[in-house]
C-alpha positions, 0 to 999 in steps of 0.5 A, a space after each residue: 817141681 818147676 824148672 828153677 827149681 830143678 836147676 837149683 836142685 841139680 846144678 844146672 844154672 850158675 848164679 848170677 855174677 857167678 862162675 859159668 856152670 860145669 857142662 854136665 855130661 847128660 842134661 835131661 829137660 821135660 823128658 816124658 814117654 807115653 805107652 797109649 794111654 799109660 803115661 811111663 814118665 812125666 817131665 823128668 829132668 835133672 843133670 848128671 855131672 860129668 865125671 862122677 857116679 850119679 844113682 838113679 833110684 826108685 820103686 819098680 814101675 817108678 820109671 827108671 827102666 823107661 827112662 835107662 831105655 831112652 838114654 840108651 837109644 832103644 826108644 824114643 821119648 815121647 816129649 822133652 830133650 836130652 843133651 850129652 855134653 853140650 850135644 843135643 840128641 836128635 836121633 835116639 837109637 843105640 848106633 848114634 847114642 853110642 858112636 856120636 855121643 858115647 852113651 852105653 849101657 850094661 844091661 841086666 840081661 848081657 848081650 854077649 856072643 857066648 861061643 866067641 873069645 873074649 877079644 871077640 866080644 870086647 871088639 865086637 863091631 870095632 875089630 882091627 883090619 877090614 870088615 871081612 879079614 879082621 887081623 886076629 894079632 891086632 885083636 889080641 894085642 888091643 884087646 890085651 892093652 885095654 884089659 891091663 888099662 883097666 886091671 882086668 887079669 883075662 885070657 883074651 883067648 878064653 870063651 865067654 861061655 866058661 866064664 862066670 856072670 860077674 866076669 861076663 859083665 866086666 866084658 861088656 863094661 870092656 866092650 863099651 870102653 873099647 866103643 868110646 864110651 864117655 857115659 856108662 850106664 849100669 843097670 842092676 849090676 850086682 842083683 846076682 853077684 855074690 859080694 866078692 864079684 861085687 866087689 871087682 866091679 866097684 873096683 873096675 867103677 873106681 878105676 873108670 870114675 878115675 879116668 873120667 868116665 861118667 856113670 849112672 847106676 841103677 840099684 835097689 841096694 842101699 849101702 852099694 848106692 852109698 859107697 858108689 855114689 857122688 849124686 843121687 836122683 830118685 824117680 816115683 810114679 814116673 816123675 822125677 822127685 828128689 836130688 841130693 848130694 850123696 853125702 848130704 842124705 841118708 839111705 832113710 830119706 832116700 827110701 822115704 823118697 823113693 816110697 813116699 812114706 817113712 819105711 823104717 827098718 825091718 824088723 827081724 823076725 828073731 825079734 818077734 813073737 814067732 813061735 814053731 811048733 809040732 811034727 815036722 812038715 819036712 823031714 829031710 835025711 841025707 838029700 843028695 844029688 848034683 853039687 850036694 851031699 847028706 844033707 838033713 834037716 826038719 822043718 816045722 809048721 810056722 818055721 821060717 828056715 833060711 838057706 846060706 851058701 855061696 853059689 857053689 855050695 849046693 844050695 840051689 840045686 838042694 831045692 831043686 831036687 827037693 821039689 823034684 825039678 833035678 832028680 836025686 842020688 840018694 836020701 829020703 824026704 818025707 812031706 806031713 809025716 809021709 814019705 815022699 819018694 818019686 818027686 816031680 813037680 806035678 806030684 809036688 803041686 798035688 801034695 801041696 809043696 811049692 816052689 818059687 824059683 830062683 830064676 824069675 824071668 827064665 823060670 818062674 814067668 809064663 811071658 806069653 801070658 797075662 797076669 791073671 793067667 800067671 797067678 792062676 796057672 795051677 789052679 786050672 783044674 780046680 776051676 774046669 768041668 768036663 774039660 771047660 774052664 769056669 772062667 768067671 771063678 777062675 778070673 775072680 779066684 786070680 784077681 782075689 790073690 792079686 789084691 791080696 798081695 797087692 800086685 799093681 796092674 791096670 787089669 789082670 789081663 795085661 801082659 805078665 811082662 809088662 809089670 815092674 820086676 817087684 809085682 811080677 814076683 808077687 805075681 809069681 808067689 801069689 800063684 804058688 799060694 793059690 794051691 794053698 801049700 802046706 810047705 813053701 820054698 823060696 829062692 832069692 824071694 827079693 832078687 831084682 825087687 825094690 825095697 818096697 816090694 820087699 817089705 810087702 813080700 817080707 810081711 807076707 812070709 811072715 803072716 803066712 808062717 804065722 798061720 802054720 805054713 813052714 817055709 823054706 827060703 834060699 838067699 844070697 842076700 845074708 841081711 835078707 836071711 837075718 831080717 826073714 828067718 828063725 834058723 839059718 842052714 849054713 851049705 859050704 861045698 855041697 854039704 850042710 855045715 851048720 844050722 844055726 839060731 838067726 838071733 845069735 848069727 851075724 853076716 861075718 858068721 855065716 860067711 865064715 862057715 859059708 867059705 870054711 873059715 870058721 869050723 863047725 860046731 861040733 
């Protein structure tokens, strides 16, 4: 796209003889960033209008994270420039970007002091009083005033460690405002929030927008993008490819720009000719443990059984108990018709019970290893002889698995942390599929994954079920469960309240069961 075209698309210049264009909050011109021979961003240009919400969209690996890091001062560009409210940025570091230009970021991984109070976190770095002896009284007063301005009902004395993730995010926003933030960047802020928690964040965003704060919002979730954003900017393969006012486009157009093709709607599993039959591959009776009690269900070959429930429903703890990561307190498990009593992760691998955890970075990735080592981690013994790994066979197997799952990587020796979130997730899935499992357990299978990678993961799961794999899938994303599954087991307060046929379920009916608003069927 030419500079003139970009200016026309983003409102960067006024028509001849017309009124002068408003100065944008952020103007990005010709921004590029190289990492050795790899170009993460190439000649990106667009404006972020002042006092409005601009959504930044793109698949994982499109360059969004690199652009955000530049704007937050975490890394400099290789070429191009940025102005903030008309002032050119000459030093890309966090202190300058926030202190001089008023640009702050709420990252996916929050940087708070967990053992300090809300007040100490909100005013960290701008404490009233002197550096060595801040005034505790004035700190509480200022925090109380700020929280009231933002309509946040929080105890300024509360320890941050005791607060839920959604509240911690709100504290990071309040801290940014306390430091004079004029441009707030939010990077996938709802990825780990419940709908109710997300609504709290959206209410705060509405408040900030009314007060004149400019926001740059990154999300893979189209409904919230079109609920919040005034403008949409799209990156693909490190370049800027589209710019709209949100009122002038549709989610389908935005997705097509992101992935470079028409993707269409996901076809629900319930609408396919999917069948599951035969003796259960997994039989659970009265399974109990941390935060779950008396859970019973069967899982048959070729079936995808969903698990729904609020964060405190016990659904995640039940999965860990089933796999052997948590010690249960009661109940029985049969795997392929045989009792499975002394469950632990090693035994589960040996019995071909696979588990893709929901916390990818904390529980799934081997962050110090390469792509190939991550994918092949569970097959080392298969390719070992006399204690030595047959490296060529190991590498070939990992490469075949990566190709099958369309993991985009320059080489198999590339660090796993250098891949996009979607490709990391596919690599973790590939690791577990490499053991040829009979039963596959997944928790949040597409959390933090772009829509293109999500479609690929869905198709892989459908194909695996078609081949007879039994799949148990837990997710906080109700549309995902309605797309993926044959049946949905709904948990509430640690108990499985009902298993419903997906073809007859709706988001509203599942949520009603999960919250206790609808009694379970007799």
